[in-house]
LOKESE-588122 format. One line per 4 residues: number of its first residue (from 0); for each residue x, y, z of N, C-alpha, C. Coordinates in steps of 0.2 Angstrom, whole numbers, padded with zeros to 4 digits. Layout:
! residues N
NUM = X Y Z X Y Z X Y Z | ... $
END
This chain:
! residues 233
0 = -0047 -0599 0387 -0050 -0598 0381 -0058 -0599 0381 | -0060 -0605 0384 -0067 -0606 0385 -0070 -0600 0389 | -0067 -0598 0394 -0070 -0592 0398 -0071 -0586 0394 | -0067 -0585 0389 -0068 -0579 0385 -0073 -0580 0380 $
4 = -0074 -0586 0378 -0080 -0588 0373 -0087 -0586 0376 | -0087 -0588 0383 -0094 -0588 0386 -0095 -0581 0390 | -0090 -0577 0389 -0091 -0570 0392 -0096 -0566 0387 | -0101 -0563 0390 -0106 -0560 0386 -0104 -0553 0383 $
8 = -0098 -0550 0385 -0096 -0544 0383 -0090 -0545 0377 | -0089 -0551 0375 -0084 -0552 0370 -0087 -0551 0363 | -0083 -0551 0358 -0085 -0548 0351 -0090 -0553 0348 | -0090 -0559 0349 -0095 -0564 0347 -0102 -0563 0349 $
12 = -0103 -0562 0356 -0109 -0561 0359 -0112 -0554 0357 | -0107 -0549 0356 -0110 -0542 0354 -0112 -0543 0347 | -0109 -0547 0343 -0111 -0548 0336 -0118 -0551 0336 | -0119 -0556 0340 -0125 -0560 0340 -0131 -0555 0343 $
16 = -0129 -0551 0347 -0134 -0547 0350 -0136 -0541 0345 | -0131 -0539 0341 -0133 -0534 0335 -0137 -0538 0330 | -0136 -0544 0328 -0140 -0548 0324 -0147 -0548 0327 | -0148 -0550 0333 -0154 -0550 0336 -0158 -0543 0336 $
20 = -0154 -0538 0337 -0158 -0531 0337 -0160 -0530 0330 | -0156 -0532 0325 -0158 -0531 0318 -0164 -0535 0316 | -0164 -0541 0318 -0170 -0545 0317 -0177 -0542 0320 | -0176 -0540 0326 -0182 -0537 0330 -0184 -0531 0326 $
24 = -0180 -0527 0324 -0181 -0521 0321 -0185 -0522 0314 | -0182 -0527 0310 -0185 -0529 0304 -0192 -0531 0305 | -0194 -0536 0310 -0200 -0538 0311 -0205 -0533 0313 | -0203 -0528 0317 -0207 -0523 0320 -0209 -0518 0314 $
28 = -0204 -0517 0309 -0205 -0513 0304 -0210 -0515 0299 | -0210 -0522 0298 -0215 -0525 0293 -0222 -0525 0297 | -0222 -0526 0303 -0228 -0525 0307 -0231 -0518 0306 | -0227 -0513 0306 -0229 -0506 0305 -0231 -0505 0298 $
32 = -0229 -0509 0293 -0231 -0508 0286 -0238 -0511 0284 | -0241 -0515 0289 -0247 -0518 0288 -0252 -0512 0285 | -0253 -0506 0289 -0256 -0501 0286 -0250 -0497 0283 | -0250 -0496 0276 -0245 -0493 0273 -0243 -0486 0275 $
36 = -0248 -0482 0278 -0247 -0475 0279 -0242 -0475 0286 | -0241 -0480 0289 -0237 -0480 0295 -0230 -0483 0294 | -0229 -0484 0288 -0222 -0487 0286 -0217 -0482 0288 | -0218 -0475 0286 -0213 -0470 0288 -0212 -0470 0295 $
40 = -0217 -0470 0299 -0216 -0470 0306 -0212 -0475 0309 | -0213 -0481 0306 -0209 -0487 0308 -0201 -0486 0306 | -0200 -0483 0300 -0194 -0481 0298 -0190 -0476 0302 | -0194 -0471 0304 -0192 -0466 0310 -0190 -0470 0316 $
44 = -0194 -0474 0318 -0192 -0478 0324 -0186 -0482 0324 | -0185 -0485 0318 -0179 -0489 0317 -0173 -0485 0316 | -0173 -0479 0313 -0167 -0475 0313 -0166 -0472 0320 | -0171 -0471 0324 -0170 -0469 0331 -0166 -0474 0335 $
48 = -0168 -0480 0335 -0164 -0486 0338 -0157 -0486 0335 | -0156 -0486 0329 -0150 -0486 0326 -0145 -0480 0329 | -0148 -0474 0330 -0144 -0469 0332 -0142 -0471 0340 | -0147 -0474 0344 -0145 -0475 0350 -0140 -0481 0350 $
52 = -0140 -0485 0345 -0135 -0491 0345 -0128 -0487 0344 | -0128 -0483 0339 -0122 -0479 0337 -0119 -0475 0343 | -0124 -0472 0347 -0121 -0468 0353 -0120 -0472 0359 | -0121 -0479 0358 -0120 -0484 0364 -0125 -0482 0370 $
56 = -0131 -0480 0368 -0136 -0478 0373 -0143 -0482 0372 | -0142 -0488 0368 -0148 -0492 0367 -0150 -0496 0373 | -0154 -0493 0378 -0156 -0497 0384 -0161 -0503 0383 | -0164 -0503 0377 -0169 -0508 0375 -0172 -0507 0368 $
60 = -0171 -0511 0364 -0173 -0511 0357 -0181 -0510 0356 | -0185 -0514 0359 -0192 -0514 0359 -0194 -0507 0362 | -0192 -0505 0368 -0194 -0499 0372 -0192 -0493 0368 | -0186 -0493 0365 -0185 -0487 0361 -0188 -0486 0354 $
64 = -0190 -0492 0351 -0193 -0492 0345 -0201 -0489 0346 | -0204 -0492 0351 -0211 -0490 0352 -0211 -0483 0355 | -0206 -0481 0359 -0206 -0474 0361 -0205 -0469 0355 | -0201 -0470 0350 -0200 -0466 0344 -0207 -0466 0340 $
68 = -0210 -0473 0339 -0216 -0473 0336 -0221 -0469 0338 | -0222 -0469 0345 -0227 -0465 0347 -0226 -0457 0347 | -0219 -0456 0347 -0217 -0449 0347 -0218 -0446 0340 | -0217 -0450 0335 -0217 -0447 0328 -0223 -0449 0324 $
72 = -0228 -0452 0328 -0234 -0455 0324 -0237 -0450 0319 | -0239 -0444 0322 -0242 -0439 0318 -0238 -0436 0312 | -0232 -0434 0314 -0227 -0431 0309 -0226 -0436 0304 | -0224 -0443 0306 -0222 -0448 0302 -0228 -0450 0297 $
76 = -0234 -0450 0299 -0240 -0451 0295 -0240 -0446 0289 | -0240 -0439 0291 -0240 -0434 0287 -0235 -0435 0281 | -0229 -0436 0284 -0223 -0436 0279 -0224 -0442 0274 | -0226 -0448 0277 -0227 -0454 0273 -0232 -0452 0267 $
80 = -0238 -0449 0269 -0243 -0447 0264 -0240 -0443 0259 | -0237 -0438 0261 -0234 -0433 0256 -0229 -0436 0252 | -0225 -0441 0254 -0220 -0444 0250 -0224 -0449 0245 | -0229 -0452 0247 -0233 -0457 0243 -0236 -0453 0237 $
84 = -0239 -0447 0239 -0242 -0443 0234 -0237 -0440 0229 | -0231 -0438 0231 -0225 -0436 0227 -0223 -0441 0223 | -0222 -0447 0225 -0220 -0453 0222 -0225 -0455 0216 | -0232 -0454 0218 -0237 -0456 0212 -0236 -0451 0207 $
88 = -0236 -0444 0208 -0235 -0439 0203 -0229 -0440 0199 | -0223 -0442 0202 -0217 -0444 0199 -0218 -0450 0194 | -0221 -0455 0196 -0222 -0461 0192 -0227 -0459 0186 | -0232 -0455 0187 -0236 -0452 0182 -0232 -0449 0177 $
92 = -0228 -0444 0179 -0224 -0440 0174 -0219 -0445 0170 | -0216 -0449 0173 -0211 -0454 0170 -0215 -0458 0165 | -0221 -0461 0167 -0225 -0465 0163 -0227 -0461 0157 | -0229 -0455 0158 -0231 -0451 0152 -0226 -0449 0147 $
96 = -0220 -0448 0150 -0214 -0447 0145 -0212 -0453 0141 | -0212 -0459 0145 -0211 -0465 0141 -0216 -0467 0136 | -0222 -0466 0138 -0228 -0467 0133 -0227 -0463 0127 | -0226 -0456 0128 -0225 -0452 0123 -0219 -0454 0118 $
100 = -0214 -0456 0121 -0208 -0459 0117 -0210 -0465 0113 | -0214 -0469 0116 -0216 -0475 0113 -0220 -0474 0107 | -0225 -0469 0108 -0229 -0467 0103 -0226 -0462 0098 | -0219 -0461 0099 -0215 -0457 0094 -0218 -0450 0094 $
104 = -0221 -0447 0099 -0224 -0441 0100 -0218 -0436 0102 | -0213 -0439 0106 -0208 -0435 0108 -0201 -0438 0106 | -0197 -0435 0102 -0191 -0438 0099 -0185 -0433 0100 | -0179 -0435 0098 -0174 -0431 0098 -0172 -0427 0104 $
108 = -0171 -0421 0104 -0169 -0417 0109 -0174 -0416 0114 | -0181 -0416 0112 -0186 -0415 0117 -0186 -0421 0121 | -0185 -0427 0119 -0186 -0433 0123 -0180 -0433 0128 | -0174 -0431 0126 -0168 -0432 0130 -0169 -0426 0136 $
112 = -0172 -0420 0134 -0173 -0415 0139 -0178 -0418 0144 | -0184 -0421 0142 -0189 -0423 0146 -0186 -0429 0150 | -0182 -0433 0147 -0179 -0439 0151 -0174 -0436 0157 | -0170 -0431 0155 -0166 -0428 0160 -0170 -0425 0166 $
116 = -0175 -0421 0164 -0179 -0418 0169 -0182 -0424 0174 | -0184 -0429 0171 -0187 -0435 0175 -0182 -0438 0179 | -0176 -0438 0177 -0170 -0441 0181 -0168 -0436 0187 | -0169 -0430 0185 -0167 -0425 0191 -0173 -0425 0196 $
120 = -0179 -0426 0194 -0184 -0426 0199 -0184 -0433 0203 | -0182 -0438 0199 -0181 -0445 0203 -0175 -0444 0208 | -0170 -0441 0206 -0165 -0440 0211 -0167 -0436 0217 | -0170 -0431 0216 -0173 -0427 0222 -0177 -0431 0226 $
124 = -0182 -0435 0223 -0186 -0439 0227 -0182 -0444 0231 | -0177 -0447 0228 -0173 -0452 0232 -0169 -0449 0238 | -0167 -0442 0237 -0164 -0438 0242 -0169 -0437 0248 | -0175 -0436 0246 -0181 -0435 0251 -0181 -0442 0255 $
128 = -0182 -0447 0251 -0183 -0454 0255 -0177 -0455 0259 | -0171 -0453 0257 -0165 -0455 0261 -0164 -0451 0268 | -0167 -0445 0267 -0165 -0440 0273 -0171 -0438 0277 | -0177 -0439 0274 -0183 -0436 0278 -0184 -0440 0285 $
132 = -0184 -0447 0284 -0186 -0450 0291 -0180 -0450 0296 | -0174 -0451 0293 -0168 -0450 0298 -0168 -0443 0302 | -0170 -0438 0298 -0171 -0431 0301 -0177 -0431 0306 | -0182 -0434 0304 -0188 -0434 0308 -0187 -0438 0315 $
136 = -0183 -0443 0314 -0181 -0447 0320 -0177 -0444 0325 | -0173 -0438 0323 -0169 -0435 0327 -0171 -0428 0329 | -0174 -0424 0324 -0176 -0417 0325 -0184 -0417 0325 | -0187 -0412 0328 -0194 -0411 0328 -0195 -0404 0324 $
140 = -0198 -0404 0318 -0199 -0398 0315 -0206 -0398 0311 | -0208 -0393 0309 -0214 -0393 0304 -0213 -0397 0298 | -0218 -0400 0295 -0217 -0405 0289 -0213 -0401 0284 | -0215 -0395 0282 -0212 -0392 0276 -0204 -0390 0278 $
144 = -0203 -0389 0284 -0196 -0388 0286 -0192 -0394 0286 | -0195 -0400 0288 -0192 -0406 0287 -0190 -0408 0280 | -0195 -0407 0276 -0194 -0409 0268 -0188 -0404 0266 | -0189 -0398 0267 -0183 -0393 0265 -0176 -0395 0267 $
148 = -0176 -0397 0274 -0170 -0399 0277 -0167 -0405 0274 | -0172 -0410 0272 -0169 -0416 0269 -0166 -0414 0262 | -0169 -0410 0258 -0166 -0408 0252 -0159 -0404 0253 | -0159 -0400 0257 -0153 -0396 0259 -0147 -0401 0261 $
152 = -0149 -0405 0266 -0144 -0410 0268 -0141 -0414 0263 | -0146 -0417 0259 -0144 -0421 0254 -0140 -0418 0248 | -0141 -0412 0246 -0137 -0409 0241 -0131 -0406 0244 | -0131 -0404 0250 -0125 -0401 0253 -0120 -0407 0254 $
156 = -0122 -0413 0256 -0118 -0418 0258 -0118 -0423 0252 | -0117 -0421 0246 -0118 -0425 0240 -0114 -0432 0240 | -0108 -0432 0242 -0104 -0438 0242 -0107 -0443 0246 | -0109 -0441 0253 -0112 -0446 0257 -0119 -0448 0254 $
160 = -0123 -0444 0251 -0129 -0445 0248 -0128 -0451 0243 | -0123 -0450 0238 -0122 -0455 0233 -0119 -0461 0236 | -0116 -0461 0242 -0113 -0467 0245 -0119 -0471 0248 | -0124 -0467 0251 -0130 -0471 0254 -0134 -0474 0248 $
164 = -0135 -0470 0242 -0139 -0473 0237 -0135 -0479 0234 | -0129 -0479 0234 -0125 -0485 0231 -0126 -0491 0236 | -0125 -0490 0242 -0126 -0495 0247 -0133 -0498 0247 | -0138 -0494 0247 -0145 -0496 0248 -0146 -0500 0242 $
168 = -0144 -0497 0236 -0145 -0500 0229 -0142 -0507 0229 | -0136 -0508 0232 -0133 -0514 0232 -0136 -0519 0236 | -0139 -0517 0242 -0142 -0522 0246 -0149 -0524 0243 | -0152 -0519 0239 -0158 -0521 0236 -0157 -0526 0230 $
172 = -0152 -0525 0226 -0150 -0529 0221 -0149 -0536 0224 | -0145 -0537 0229 -0143 -0543 0232 -0149 -0547 0235 | -0154 -0543 0238 -0160 -0546 0240 -0164 -0549 0234 | -0165 -0545 0229 -0169 -0547 0223 -0166 -0552 0220 $
176 = -0159 -0552 0219 -0156 -0558 0216 -0157 -0564 0220 | -0156 -0564 0226 -0157 -0570 0230 -0164 -0573 0230 | -0169 -0569 0230 -0176 -0571 0229 -0177 -0575 0222 | -0174 -0572 0217 -0175 -0575 0210 -0170 -0581 0209 $
180 = -0164 -0580 0211 -0159 -0586 0209 -0157 -0591 0215 | -0158 -0589 0221 -0157 -0593 0227 -0162 -0592 0232 | -0168 -0594 0230 -0174 -0593 0235 -0173 -0597 0242 | -0169 -0602 0242 -0168 -0606 0248 -0164 -0602 0254 $
184 = -0160 -0597 0251 -0156 -0593 0256 -0159 -0586 0256 | -0164 -0584 0252 -0166 -0578 0252 -0169 -0575 0258 | -0171 -0579 0263 -0173 -0577 0270 -0168 -0573 0273 | -0162 -0574 0272 -0156 -0570 0276 -0156 -0563 0274 $
188 = -0156 -0561 0267 -0156 -0554 0265 -0163 -0551 0267 | -0168 -0555 0266 -0175 -0552 0268 -0175 -0550 0275 | -0172 -0554 0279 -0173 -0552 0287 -0168 -0547 0289 | -0162 -0546 0285 -0157 -0542 0288 -0155 -0536 0283 $
192 = -0157 -0536 0277 -0155 -0531 0272 -0157 -0524 0274 | -0164 -0524 0276 -0166 -0517 0278 -0163 -0514 0284 | -0163 -0518 0289 -0159 -0515 0295 -0152 -0514 0294 | -0149 -0518 0290 -0142 -0517 0289 -0141 -0510 0285 $
196 = -0145 -0509 0280 -0145 -0503 0276 -0147 -0497 0281 | -0152 -0497 0285 -0153 -0492 0290 -0147 -0490 0294 | -0144 -0496 0297 -0138 -0495 0301 -0132 -0491 0297 | -0131 -0493 0291 -0126 -0490 0287 -0128 -0483 0286 $
200 = -0134 -0481 0284 -0136 -0474 0283 -0135 -0470 0289 | -0137 -0473 0295 -0136 -0470 0301 -0129 -0468 0303 | -0124 -0473 0301 -0117 -0472 0302 -0115 -0466 0298 | -0117 -0466 0292 -0115 -0461 0287 -0117 -0454 0289 $
204 = -0123 -0454 0292 -0126 -0448 0294 -0124 -0446 0301 | -0121 -0450 0304 -0119 -0448 0311 -0115 -0442 0312 | -0111 -0440 0307 -0107 -0434 0307 -0111 -0428 0304 | -0115 -0430 0300 -0119 -0424 0297 -0124 -0422 0302 $
208 = -0127 -0426 0306 -0132 -0424 0311 -0128 -0423 0318 | -0122 -0424 0318 -0118 -0422 0324 -0120 -0426 0330 | -0121 -0433 0329 -0123 -0437 0334 -0117 -0438 0339 | -0119 -0437 0346 -0114 -0438 0351 -0117 -0442 0357 $
212 = -0114 -0446 0360 -0116 -0449 0366 -0119 -0444 0371 | -0124 -0446 0375 -0127 -0441 0380 -0131 -0435 0377 | -0132 -0435 0371 -0136 -0429 0368 -0143 -0428 0370 | -0146 -0434 0373 -0153 -0433 0375 -0157 -0437 0371 $
216 = -0163 -0438 0374 -0168 -0443 0372 -0173 -0439 0367 | -0175 -0433 0368 -0180 -0430 0364 -0178 -0427 0358 | -0181 -0427 0353 -0179 -0423 0346 -0180 -0416 0348 | -0176 -0412 0345 -0176 -0405 0346 -0177 -0401 0339 $
220 = -0180 -0395 0339 -0181 -0391 0333 -0176 -0387 0332 | -0176 -0384 0325 -0170 -0379 0324 -0170 -0373 0328 | -0176 -0371 0330 -0177 -0365 0334 -0173 -0367 0341 | -0175 -0373 0344 -0172 -0374 0350 -0164 -0375 0350 $
224 = -0162 -0377 0344 -0155 -0378 0343 -0151 -0371 0343 | -0155 -0366 0339 -0152 -0360 0339 -0152 -0356 0346 | -0157 -0357 0349 -0158 -0354 0356 -0152 -0357 0361 | -0151 -0363 0360 -0146 -0366 0364 -0139 -0364 0362 $
228 = -0138 -0363 0356 -0132 -0360 0353 -0130 -0353 0356 | -0136 -0349 0356 -0135 -0342 0358 -0134 -0342 0365 | -0137 -0346 0369 -0136 -0346 0377 -0129 -0349 0379 | -0126 -0353 0374 -0119 -0356 0376 -0114 -0350 0376 $
232 = -0110 -0349 0382 -0105 -0344 0382 -0100 -0346 0377 $
END
């Protein structure tokens, strides 16, 4: 019994190792968020490591994180800036609609139509947030192609998209509630909620992105995938 407990390949030590990976990834991500524009690059790197964990190919959390960070630095910066700009425009539109409703300038059917349009735009923006960085972590394409692929993947796999939204929303609410109502234990969700959410999303996306062990280390573009498919007998 004691021998099994102290074996490093048993379930307990694997679980503790996974918690250690999550803690390291969370700290690295917040380090990358010090300049806000590199937050997306850090998220790409976190997804990259999670893919490696799922594929049982994670040879080193730190090494894989910084490898992906360097690899996706330029693309990740551009995608982060694009999403920040889109988020600002969306916030401006929603605020304008709410201000108009408060001033009673928009009422009745016009208000509901405007609110529905804002809700639809918000949903599309959340789809982009869910899929852009996981796709960038795995595939290399031009920025417009990555953004378009994110929308296509999100809408085509709507049940998985809704599942990820619900899971991420639940983790966010648990973290917020712990900070407000149980600050003494809030450090636990603060340290582990984000990597747990990324891990859950990566697991859900594993079939969508066709992740298989031994697939390779470098992201590939859609053109390379097509050429490889044509060359395969």
